[in-house]
C-alpha positions as CSV (number, residue, x, y, z in Angstrom):
1,M,88.3,100.8,136.7
2,S,89.5,104.1,135.6
3,A,91.8,103.9,132.4
4,P,95.7,104.1,133.2
5,T,97.8,107.4,132.7
6,T,99.6,106.9,129.6
7,I,102.4,108.7,128.6
8,A,104.0,109.4,125.2
9,M,107.9,109.7,125.6
10,I,109.5,110.8,122.2
11,P,113.5,110.5,123.0
12,A,115.5,112.7,120.9
13,R,119.3,113.0,120.7
14,A,121.5,115.9,118.9
15,G,124.6,113.6,118.7
16,S,123.3,111.1,116.1
17,E,126.4,109.4,114.5
18,R,124.8,107.8,111.2
19,L,122.8,110.4,109.9
20,K,123.3,114.1,111.4
21,L,120.4,115.4,113.4
22,K,118.1,112.9,111.8
23,N,115.1,113.8,114.2
24,L,115.4,117.3,112.5
25,R,115.6,116.3,108.7
26,L,112.9,117.6,106.7
27,L,110.8,114.9,105.4
28,A,107.6,116.3,103.1
29,G,108.0,119.5,104.4
30,K,108.3,118.9,108.5
31,P,110.9,117.4,110.5
32,V,111.2,113.8,110.9
33,I,110.1,114.1,114.6
34,G,107.3,116.3,113.7
35,H,105.6,113.3,112.2
36,V,106.0,111.3,115.3
37,I,104.3,114.0,117.5
38,E,101.9,114.2,114.8
39,A,100.8,110.6,115.0
40,A,101.1,110.2,118.8
41,R,98.9,113.2,119.1
42,D,96.0,111.9,116.6
43,S,96.0,108.4,118.4
44,G,94.3,109.9,121.1
45,V,95.7,107.1,123.8
46,F,98.1,109.4,125.6
47,S,97.4,111.6,128.4
48,R,100.7,113.6,127.8
49,I,103.0,113.7,124.8
50,V,106.7,114.5,126.0
51,V,109.9,115.1,123.8
52,N,112.6,114.0,125.8
53,A,115.9,115.3,124.4
54,D,119.7,116.4,125.4
55,H,119.6,119.6,123.6
56,P,117.4,122.8,124.0
57,A,117.0,123.3,120.5
58,F,114.3,120.3,120.7
59,G,112.1,122.2,123.0
60,D,111.0,124.4,120.1
61,V,110.0,121.7,117.9
62,A,108.1,120.1,120.6
63,K,106.1,123.2,121.4
64,R,105.6,123.9,117.4
65,F,103.8,120.6,116.8
66,G,102.0,120.6,120.4
67,A,104.0,118.4,122.8
68,E,105.8,119.0,126.1
69,F,109.8,119.1,126.4
70,Y,112.0,117.6,128.8
71,L,115.7,118.3,128.9
72,R,117.4,115.1,130.2
73,P,120.3,115.1,132.4
74,A,123.7,115.7,130.2
75,P,124.8,112.0,130.8
76,L,121.8,110.5,129.4
77,G,122.5,112.2,126.0
78,S,125.7,110.7,125.1
79,S,125.9,107.7,122.7
80,E,127.0,105.2,125.6
81,A,123.6,105.9,127.5
82,R,121.4,103.1,128.1
83,S,118.0,102.9,127.2
84,D,117.1,101.5,130.4
85,D,118.5,104.5,132.4
86,V,116.6,106.8,130.0
87,V,113.3,105.3,130.7
88,A,113.7,105.0,134.7
89,D,115.2,108.6,134.7
90,F,111.9,110.0,132.6
91,M,109.6,107.9,134.9
92,G,111.3,109.2,137.9
93,Q,110.3,112.7,136.6
94,H,106.7,112.4,135.2
95,A,104.4,110.1,137.2
96,G,101.9,108.1,135.1
97,D,101.0,104.5,135.0
98,V,102.1,103.3,131.4
99,L,105.3,104.7,129.2
100,V,105.4,104.5,125.7
101,W,108.6,105.2,123.9
102,V,107.4,106.3,120.4
103,N,110.2,106.3,118.1
104,P,111.0,109.4,116.6
105,I,112.6,107.7,113.8
106,A,109.8,105.7,112.7
107,P,107.9,108.5,110.9
108,L,105.3,106.9,109.0
109,Q,103.9,104.7,111.7
110,P,100.0,105.6,111.7
111,A,97.9,106.9,114.4
112,A,95.5,104.2,114.1
113,E,98.4,101.6,114.6
114,I,99.8,103.2,117.6
115,R,96.0,103.1,119.1
116,Q,95.6,99.4,118.3
117,V,99.3,98.7,119.8
118,V,98.5,100.2,123.1
119,G,95.1,98.8,123.4
120,H,96.7,95.4,122.9
121,F,99.1,96.1,125.6
122,N,96.3,96.9,128.2
123,D,94.1,94.3,126.9
124,G,96.6,91.7,127.1
125,E,98.0,93.1,130.8
126,F,101.6,92.8,129.5
127,D,104.5,94.6,131.6
128,S,106.3,95.2,129.0
129,L,106.0,95.2,124.8
130,I,108.0,95.8,121.7
131,T,106.8,96.1,117.9
132,V,107.9,93.6,115.6
133,K,107.5,93.0,111.9
134,D,106.7,89.5,110.3
135,E,109.0,88.3,107.7
136,Q,108.1,85.1,105.7
137,V,111.5,84.1,104.5
138,H,113.8,80.9,104.9
139,C,116.2,82.3,108.1
140,V,119.1,80.6,109.7
141,F,120.6,81.4,113.3
142,E,124.3,80.1,113.6
143,G,124.1,77.7,110.7
144,R,120.9,76.1,111.7
145,P,117.7,76.3,110.0
146,V,114.8,78.5,112.0
147,N,111.6,78.0,110.0
148,F,112.1,75.4,107.5
149,D,113.3,71.7,107.2
150,P,116.2,70.9,104.6
151,H,115.5,67.6,104.4
152,E,111.7,68.6,103.3
153,L,110.9,69.8,99.9
154,F,111.5,73.6,99.5
155,A,108.6,75.4,101.5
156,K,107.0,78.3,99.7
157,T,107.9,81.5,101.4
158,Q,104.2,82.1,101.9
159,D,103.7,78.7,103.7
160,L,106.6,79.5,106.3
161,T,106.0,80.6,110.1
162,P,106.9,84.3,110.0
163,V,110.1,85.2,111.7
164,Q,109.8,88.2,114.0
165,P,112.7,91.0,113.8
166,F,112.4,93.8,116.1
167,V,111.1,97.0,114.8
168,Y,111.4,99.3,117.8
169,S,108.6,101.9,116.4
170,L,107.1,101.4,119.8
171,M,108.1,100.2,123.3
172,M,105.8,100.4,126.4
173,W,105.9,99.3,130.1
174,R,104.0,99.6,133.5
175,Y,105.6,102.2,135.4
176,A,105.7,99.7,138.5
177,S,106.8,96.5,137.2
178,F,109.5,98.4,135.1
179,L,110.6,100.3,138.2
180,K,110.8,97.2,140.2
181,H,112.8,95.0,137.9
182,Y,115.0,98.2,137.6
183,A,116.0,99.0,140.9
184,A,116.5,94.7,141.5
185,H,118.8,94.3,138.3
186,G,119.6,97.5,136.6
187,Y,118.3,96.7,133.4
188,A,114.2,96.4,132.5
189,L,113.6,96.9,128.8
190,L,112.2,93.5,128.5
191,S,111.0,92.9,131.8
192,G,107.8,90.8,133.3
193,R,105.5,89.9,131.1
194,L,106.8,90.5,127.8
195,G,104.5,90.8,124.7
196,Y,105.1,91.3,120.7
197,Y,102.9,93.3,118.3
198,P,103.3,92.7,114.5
199,V,103.2,96.3,112.7
200,G,102.6,97.3,108.9
201,R,105.4,97.8,106.4
202,D,105.3,102.0,107.0
203,S,106.3,101.6,110.6
204,T,109.3,99.4,109.6
205,A,110.4,102.5,108.0
206,I,113.5,103.4,110.6
207,I,115.3,106.6,109.6
208,K,118.9,105.8,110.4
209,R,120.9,106.5,107.2
210,E,120.4,109.0,104.1
211,E,118.6,106.2,102.1
212,D,116.4,105.2,104.5
213,L,115.1,109.1,104.5
214,R,114.9,108.4,100.5
215,V,112.8,105.1,101.1
216,A,110.7,107.2,103.5
217,E,110.0,109.7,101.0
218,A,109.1,107.5,98.0
219,L,106.3,105.8,100.6
220,I,104.9,108.9,101.3
221,A,104.7,109.7,97.6
222,A,103.3,106.3,97.0
223,R,100.6,107.4,99.8
224,S,99.6,110.1,97.9
225,G,99.0,108.0,94.5
226,A,102.1,109.8,92.9
227,G,104.0,107.2,90.9
228,A,101.5,104.8,89.7
229,A,102.7,101.3,88.7
230,E,103.8,101.2,85.1
231,Y,104.3,97.8,83.1
232,D,106.4,96.9,80.1
233,H,104.4,96.5,77.0
234,A,105.0,92.9,76.7
235,A,102.5,93.2,80.1
236,D,100.2,93.8,77.2
237,E,100.2,90.3,75.5
238,I,100.1,88.6,79.0
239,V,96.7,90.2,80.2
240,A,95.1,89.7,76.8
241,A,96.0,86.2,76.9
242,E,94.4,86.0,80.2
243,A,91.2,87.7,79.4
244,P,88.3,85.8,79.2
245,C,86.5,85.3,75.6
246,A,83.4,87.4,75.1
């Protein structure tokens, strides 16, 4: 059986509200969306990589980083546009088997992880999949415990069953199942056999606000080894006490 035709769709809007033109903000010398295009390209799993945007200016950025460009219809560029409609429109214009929404505001997601998630999707025969993160923390929902029992000894966080909030760094669907469900119901993002994939911490650095950009910059600096950990001199006493005797 031949491999499915897998297309990366990188959506971008000029009208971002919380951080103006966030996809074009510079991060380590290149636009945020540029990091994402490069990671998609380096993953080696896509037949095509297409920036799906609401303004022609994104076409230059797409070309510069080696991606194709699709100018979506104007109504799909507003803040009121639904993601289901954006995906359905794109599928209608770009034939394929699997569509992967590569979030342009997750600029630190590694190429290797993109490859792993897409492989998991295909191996698991899912119809749709979204990335999540594992959080080992005591959680309540509407006043009720989710992953702990308040009538038992307080659990260590490392012993808790992780909760899994959505990350949105990657979403993906099989064309056939998505379009069938969309035609019948008008929505399809979480349709069919749904899978989840927990991603690493770098992929959870989502750029929505100015402070998120600063966090991403710090993570990039940490990758390069800048800002090595330093300790207060009180740590020397602890280390010395723990050292084995000669």
